[in-house]
N, C-alpha and C positions, 0 to 999 in steps of 0.2 A: 657552395663557397669554398669548402675544403678542396674540392676538385680543382677549382681555379687556382688556389694557392699552390697545390701540388704541381700543376701544369707550369706555373711561373718558376718554381724551384727547378723542375726538370729542364725547362728551357735554358735557364741560367747555367745549370750544370753541363748541359750539352754544349753551350757556347764555350765554356771554359775548356771542356774536353777537346773540342775542335781547334781552338786557338793553341792550347798547350801542346797538343800533339801534331800541330801543323797539318791538319786534315785538308785535303784538296777542297777548294771552295765549291766546286761543282757537287762533290759528294756531300759536303756539309749542307748545301742548299737543298739537295734532295731529301736528306734526313729531316731537316726542319720542315720542309713542305709536307713530308709524310706525317709528321706529328700533328700538323694542322689540317690534314686532309679530311675529307668527308668520312673516310673509314674510321678515323679516330673519333670524330664528332658524332657519328651515327652509332657509336658504341658497338661496333662489330666485335663481339667478344669471342675469343677462341679459348680452348681448354687451358693453354699456358697462361692466360690472363688471370686464372683463378687459383691462387696458391693453396687454398684449403683442399682442393681435389687431391693434392699430393699426400694428404694425411688420411684419405678415405680408405677403408678396407678394400683390398684388391677385388674381391668378388663383387662388391657394389660398384666399383669403378668400371669393371668389365660390363656390367649390366647397363650402366649409364652410357658408356661408349657405344654399345650396340644400339641403344635407342637413338643416340645422336647421329651415328654414321651409317647405319644400315639403310636409312632413307636415301642418303647421298649415293651409296653404292648402286641403288636400283636404277640409276641413269645408264648403267652398263648392262646390256643384255646377258653378258656372261655371269654377272653377279645375281641377276634375277633368277637365272636357272639354278645357280649354286644355292641360293637361299631356299629354293623349293626342295632341293634334294640333299643338301648338306649344310644345314643351318649352323651347326657347330663351327664349321670352317669359316663361314661369314662372320660369326661372332669373334673368332680369333683374329681375323683380318681387322675388324673394327677395333679390337683391343691393342693390337701390336704393330699394325702395318699402315696406319693412317696418321698423317701429319698435317695439321692445319697451317696454312700460310696466308698471311694478310699481304695484299699487294696494293700499292697506290697507283694512281693514274701515271702511265709512262714507264712503269717498272718492267724490266725484261724478266720473264719467268724462266725462260730457257732460250738458248741461242742456236743458230745454225751450226751443224756439225758437232754439237755437244752430245755427250752420252745421254741416253734416256734413263733417267733415274727412277722413273715410275709413271704411273697413270695419274692424270690430272682431272679433277672434277671442278666445274664452275658451280659454286654454291650460291653466290650472291653477286649481282652486277653483271658485267659484260667483259669478255675478253675479245681482242681482235688479233688475228694472226696476220702479220704483215708479210705477204709473200715475197716482195722484193728484198726485204731484209731478213726474212726467215727468222723472225723473233716474235714470240707471243707477248703482247703488251696488254695492260689493262686498258680497256677502251676509254677514250676521252672525247669521242665525237669528231676528231680531226684527222683520222687515218684514211688513207686511200688504198684501193686495191687490196682489200682485206677479206678474210673469212671471219664471220662473227660467231662467237659461242656465248650462250646465255646460261643463266642459272638452270641447273638440271641437265646440263650436257657434259660430256667427258671427251678426253682425247689422250693419245699416246698409250692406249691399252696394250699395244704390241710389246712395250717395254717390260710387261709382266712375264712374258714367256719366251722372249728371245733378246739377244743383244740388239740394242736400238740406238741409232744415231739420228738426231733431229735434222730434217732437211728443209 
């Protein structure tokens, strides 16, 4: 019940923000759609959603992040090897180099000819890489001529060791 009340208040505040700042209707619609999307309803929780983690002792937070993210990193053969020979490095990557991102259906995660900011791991759901538009979108079942990526797969690993431009 409290969650429903909070959602109503947030929605009303969002409406006022969009109207008051004259936000483009297309962008406002996408934001509203995201807030009502299955990601939000399925309670896809990321670290930033949990305020109390910011108060946790650093050493405990490092351990938690390693437990959370090392499994995700194992989608990459490079990190599998590193975990076996240099686990402290993998622990540091988990603590300081991973950022979780929620994406809604239709969101562009990166675009053609944009700089590669890092490696991407699909943790939950499905991504589709649209070859004709060269944009990675969250899969919605309506895309054509795509390459699919599912939970447990990764891409753009070259951005970790060289200047990379998405093509």
